[in-house]
N, C-alpha and C positions, 0 to 999 in steps of 0.2 A: 229556377235559376234567377238570381238577382239581376234586375235590369240596370245596365250601366248608364251613367248620365249622358254618354255620347249617343245613346239610342233614342233620346227624347226628341220630339219634333221641334221643340223651341230652339235647338242648336242651329237650325237652318237660318235663323235670324242673326247669328253671331257675326258673319262677315259684314252684313249691313250695319249692325250696331257699332262695330269697331270703326268702320269708315265714317259713320256719323260722328263718333267721338273725335276722330282725327280732324274732321272738317270743323267741328265746333271749337276744338282747342286752337286750331290754326286761326280761325276767325277772331277768337278772343285775343290771341297773341298779336296778330297783325293790328287789331284795333288799339291795343294797349301800347305797343312799342314801335309800330311802323306808321300807321295812319295817325295815331294819337287822337285825343279828343279835340273838339273844335277850339276850345280856349287854350289848349296846349299847356295844361297845368302839369301833366306827367312828363312830357317830352316834346321836342320839336317835331312836327309832322314832316316826314321825308317827302311824300308827294306834294305837300303844300309849299315846300322850299326846294323843289327839284332843280330850279334854275340857279341855285347856289353852286350846283355841281356842273350842270350842262351849260355850254356857252353857245350863243347864237353868233353866226358869222358876222352879222351886222355890227357887233361890238367892236370888231377889229378896225372898222372904217373910221371910227371917231375916237379911238383910244391911242395914246402914245405907247411906245415900247415899254417904258417904265411902268405905266399904269397897267398895261396888259400883263406884265410879269408878276406884278403884285396881285392882280386879280387871279391869275392862274395858280399862284401859290396858295391863295386863300381857298380856291375851289378844290385844290388837291387835299388840303387839310379837312375841309368839310366832307369831301368824298370818303376819306379814310375813316372819319368818325361815323358817317352813315353806314358804310360797309361793315365796320366793327359792330355796330348795333344790330344790323340784320343777321350777321353770322352768329352773334351771341344769342339772339332770341330763337334762332333755329336749334342750336345745341341745348338751350334752356328747355325747349319743348321736348326734345329727344330725351334729355336727362330725366325729366318729369315722368315720361312714359316708362323708362327703364326702372326708376325707383318704385313706381306703383307695381310694375310687373314683378320686381324682385320681392316685394312684400307679399304679393299674392303667391308666388312660387314657394317662398319660405313657409308660409302658413299652411299651405296644402301638404307639403312634404313632411312638415312636423306632425301634422295630423295623421299622415299615413305611417309614420315611424313609431308612434306611441304604442306600446304593447297593449294598454288597456283600451280596447276599441270603444267601450261605452262612453268614454270621456275624451275621445281623440280630438273632437272639434274644440273642446274646451282648451286643450293645449295650444291649438292654433290661435285662439283668441288671446290666451295668456301671452304668447309670443309677440303678437301684434301690440298688446298693451305695454309690454316691457320695451318694445322698440319705440313706441310712442313716447315713453318716459325718457329714453335715451335721446331721442330727437329733441324733446322739450328742453332737456338739460343743455344740449349744444346750442339751441336757439337762444337760451337765456345767457349763455357765455360765449358770445361771438369772438372774443379775443383769443379763445383757445384754438379755433379752427380757421379763422380768416384774418389773422393779424396783418398779413401782407396786403390783403384786399382793403382792409380798413385804412391802411396808410395810403394806398393808391387812390381810394375814393375821395380823400380829402381834397385832392387837386385835379383829379381826372374823372371823367365819365359822369360824376354827379351833376355837373352843370347841364348836361344833356338829358340825364335820366335821374332825377332826384331820388327815386325809390330803389336804385341799384343796390345799395347796401342791404336794405331789408329783404329784397328779393334773393340776393345771394345768400344771406343768412338762412332764409327759409329752405332754399334748395340744398345747401350744404347739410343742414340739420336733417332734412328728409333723406338725403343720401346716407348719412351716418345711421339713421334709424333702419334703413333697408339693409345696410351692411351688417348691423347687429342682428337683424332677423335671420339673415343667412348664416351667421355664426351660430345662432341657436339651432338652426336646422342641421348644421354640421355636427354639433354635439348630440343631436337626436339620433343621428346615424349610428352612434356608438352605444346607445342604450341596449342592454342585454335583451336577447330574444329567447323564447322557449325553444324555437327551432334549432338553436345552436347546441342544445343539450341532447338532441337526438343523434343516434348512431349515424355515421357518415354514409352507411350503405343505403339509407333512405333518401339521401340527397336533399332532404328538406333543409338541413342546416346550411349547406353550401348554396342552395338556391336563395335562401334568405340573405346570406352575406353578399351574394352577387347583386341582389336587388338593392341592398344598402350601398354597395359600391357604385352602382349606376346613379343612385340618388346623389351620392357625394360628387360625382362628376357633373351632374346637372347643376348642383350648387356652385361648383368651381367655375363653370362656364358662365353662369348667371353673374357671379361676383366679378368675373373678368370684364364682362360687358358693362357692368355698373361702374367699375373703376376706370375703364378706358373712356367711357363717355364723360366721367368726372374730369379726367385729364383734358379731354377736348373742350369741355366747358371752361375750365380754367385757362386753357390756352387762348380761347376766344376773348376772354376778359383781358388777359395780358396784351394780346394783339390790339384790342380796342384801345387800351390805355396808351399804346405807342403813338396814337394819333395826336396825343396831347404833348408829346415830347418836342423840345425845341428842334425845328427842322434843319438840323445840321448833321452832316454825314457821321462825324465822330460821336456825337451824342446819340444818334439813332443806333449806331453799331454797338455802342456800349450798352444801351438799353436792351437790345435784342440778345446780346450775350448773357445779360443778367436774367432775362426772362427764360432763356434756354436752361440756365442753371437751376432756376426755380422748378421748371417742369421736370428736369432730370431728378431733382431731389424728391418731388412728389411721386413720380413714377417709380423710383427705387423703393420708396416707403410702401407704396401700394403693392408692389411685387413681394416685398417681405411679408406683408399682411396675408396675402394669398398663400404663400409658402408655409407660413406659420399655422394657418388654419387647415390646409389640405394635407400636407405630408404626415403629420402625426395621426390624423384620422385614417388615412389610407394605410399607414403602417399597422395600426391596430387591427383594422379589418382583414388585412392580408395575413397577419399573424394568427388571428382566430381561424381563418380558413386553413392555414398550414397545420395548426393543432388538430382541427377537426378531421382533416384528411389523413393525418398521420396516425389516427386511431386504428386504422385497419389496412393501410396500404404501404408498400415499400417506396423507396425514394423516387424511382422512375415512374411508378404509377401515380405517385403524388403530383408530380409535375404535369402529367397528362390530365389529371383530374382538375387541377387548378386552372390550367389553360382552357379546359372545356367550359368552366364557369367564369372565365375572365378575371381570375384572381391571381394570376402569375405576374411577375414583373419582367418586362423586356423593354429595351430602349426604343425600339420601333413603335410599340404600342403605347408607350408613355410619352412619346414626342408631342402629341397634341396637348396633353396636360401640361407639359413643361412650357410649351409656347403660350398656353393660356395664362400660366403664372407669370411669364415674362411680358405679357401683353401690355400692362400699364407702362413698363419701362421702355418698351419698343414704340410706344406712342409718343409723338411729339418730336423733340429735337433729335433723338436717335434715329427715328424713321426718316427725318429730313436729311440727316447726314448720310445714311445708307443710300437714299434715293439720289442724292447729289454725287455720291461716290461711284456708284455702279450703273446708273441709268442716265 
């Protein structure tokens, strides 16, 4: 019997390895965007300028009311900018993990789904290579995927973090590469298999289709996590940019409404992307199972057989997938609206 990778002793080091990676990434991120370097070429150090936000009580003894009001307003603005940067680099870190994980999951599933086992790992490498080309294309054409950000960065965030435009371009390009890899994996689930030509009484064909459907759901949930974190990262950038808006109630409210519209637009588009990728593939796999079962069973037995292998359609069982597809749309302003409405 072939030994599975999970039975090797080296896997005992996986938790330790992943924790070390998290700590190392967090240390790099904090050094780059929180503490910053000593000469502050990249950004202004938050710990080094913490007293721009915090106020000592002794200041009130020697300051007039007008001076105090002006100082408090300035501190509020600085606090909003520092908070925006901290929230951004947290979601930037999470998004990076999700992108790398998505690329890994896509390459592994593609390798598992390729009929020719001798060259299965080659297909995984090819998928990663194509994804890299897609990411490189988007990186070289930032106006395609970050036109709004480029306009925002002209007057906001860049003074505090000069590299924000390049970092956002890199992350967006990596996200598009990961999404493309998942799309290739979905297409791989539809590759014909020899098991599907076997008589349904052997159950090999249905078992193979059931496995493909499970892989398809894994890809869907992975894509949902990827696009939801993308929305959260975009939201953090938009919220950060609001700290540069003229501090007036009308101006701030107008900006917030515009940001909410942008997030709703992006969330709707991402939901359409998930629906366009998942539903046709699920329909094809379900139709194959119906044809395979229909070879030897009547209608009632067909339904029982399809349910046994998880290939039937029901609203109750499909609800998690529907919510996953709606995930990007439900993230951001829609979630805030529902929270404020019912909680």
